[in-house]
N, C-alpha and C positions, 0 to 999 in steps of 0.2 A: 265218594269221600275224597277230599283233596286237602292239601296243606296239613297233613297229619304230622303231629309232633307228639312223641311219647317218651316217658322215662319210667323205668322200673328200678327200685332200689331195694337192697338187702335180699336179693333173690339168691337162693342157695339150693343145692341138692344134697347137702350133707346132713345126716341125722345128728342133731346135737342133743345131748341129754340135758343141757341147761343153756340159758341165754335166749335172746330174742330171735325167732325165726320168721317173724312177720314181714312179708314183702309189701311194698307199696307201689301202686301203679297210678300214673297221672297221664292223661292224653287229651289233646285238643285237636280239632279238625274243622273243616267246613263240610256240611252235608247238603245234598240237593243243591249244589252249586255254591251257595253263599250263606247258609244258616250256620251260626256258631254252634259247635258241639264240644262238650267237655265231659270227661268221665274220670273218676278216681276210685280206687279200691285198695283195701288192705286185706291180706290173706296169708295163710300158711301154705306154701306151695307143696308141702309133703303130706298134708292131711286131706284124705279123700272127702270126708264130710266135715271139714274143719270150720272154725269160726271165720267169718269174713264180713266186711261191709263194702257196699257198692253204691256209688252215686252216679247219676247220669243226668245231663241237662242239655237240651237243644232249644234254641230260641230263634225267633223271627223266621220261622219256616214259611216260605211262600207255598201255600197249600196246593196250588195248581201243579207244582212240581212233584207233589206226592200223590198224584191221581192214580198211578199204577197200583200203589198200595191200597188206596181207598176203593178202587174198583174190585181188587182181589178180595178184600175182607168185608166190605160193606155193600158192594154192588152199586156204588154211586161215585160221582166225581165232584170235585170242587170247582166252582165258577170263579171264586176269589176268596181272599182272606189270608191271614197269617196265623201261625200257631206256635205254641211253646209246649215242651214236654219235659217233665221232670220225673225221676224215679229214684227211690232209695230202697235198698234191700240190706238186711243184715241177718246173719245166722249165728246162733250160739248153741252149741251142743246139738246140732242138727235141726233146730227150730228156726224157721224162716219167718221174718216179719218185714213189712215194708208197704210201699204204695206206688202207684203210677198215677200221674196227674197230667192229663192232656187239657190244654187250654186253647180255644179257638177265638181269634179276634176278627170282628167284621166278617164273619163266616157267611158265605153265600154258596148254596148248593145248587140252586136252580136259576138258570138264565134262559128266558124265552129265545133270545137271539141265538145263543150258543147251542142249547139243547134241542130246540125244535127246528129253527131255520137252517143253521149251519150243519149240525150233525144229524138232523132228521131222525131223532130217536123215536122209538115206537111209542104209541099212546100210553101203554102200560108203564114203560120206563119213565116217561115224562111225568105221569101221575105219581110214581114212587118218589122221584126227586122233588117234586112240588110238595108232597106230603112231608118228606124229611125236612125241607126248608120251613114248612109251617111249624113243625115240632121245635126246630131250633129257634124260630122267632118267638114262640110262646115261652120257652124255657131258658132263654138267654138272660144274663144279667143286663138289664136295659141300660143302666147308668154307665157301665163299662163296655157295652156292646161285645160281650164275650159269652161263649158257651163252654162250660167246663165241668169236670167231675174229678173226684179223687177216689181211686179204686184201691181199697186195702188188699194186700197180698199177705197170706199167712199160711202156715202149715209146716210140715216136715220136709226137709230137702228131698226132692224127687216126688213129692206129693203136694204141690202148690195148690192153693185154694183162693179163688176170687169169688165174691158174692155179687151176683147181678143186682140184687135189691140194694146193696150198699152203693153200687155205682149210680143207680137211679136216685137214691137219697142224696148223693153227692151233686148230681145235676140240679136237684131242687134247692139244695143249700146254696150253690153258686148263683142260681137265678134269683132267689128271694131272700136270702139271709145275708151272705157276705161273699163277694167275688173272690175267687181263688187267685193267688199270685204265683208266678212261675219260679218262686224261690224254693230252694231245698229246705226241708223242715228240720234237718239234723236230728235224726232218730236217736233216742236215748238207748245206750246199751242195756241189755237185759241183765238183771241181777239174779243171784241165787234165790231171793225171795219171790221173784216173778214165776219161778218154776213150780211153786207150791200151789 
């Protein structure tokens, strides 16, 4: 992470009986050398399970620069492509809601030259990466050349829940219904009637 700029306003450690104690954070940076990153949050610094909102957006990530992460979590690496990632979370009275939305553009996971000739990967590893590339090719949004999903996040603070089936439905929605965009969706605050 480079070129980090951040500001926090209204940060206090004094317990007030009245008045606004909500702090605001805004930060920008470059990640993986040159990808723009922005985050902002509002929160009460003295509430352990307090209400908060959080937004994160990273755009134009050159995926080959994220290969260490991809290898660790998916057991594969990127041959080329770019990506965007957006996430919004909000909590009200300990209830957490939000989503994570990864979007991959011109995604290429398998390259015969790189994977077989240069890196001499095992036949099993080559087959795994070729299969993953096949899945991406079938389920990408053809008109936008992108592979994406929207993963809902919900639950109580400390007990977050993501549903794999909803992630798969998100991939199908991006591929065949409407391509996702890397814009934040601006979650609506929960109201008292939502709790019933």
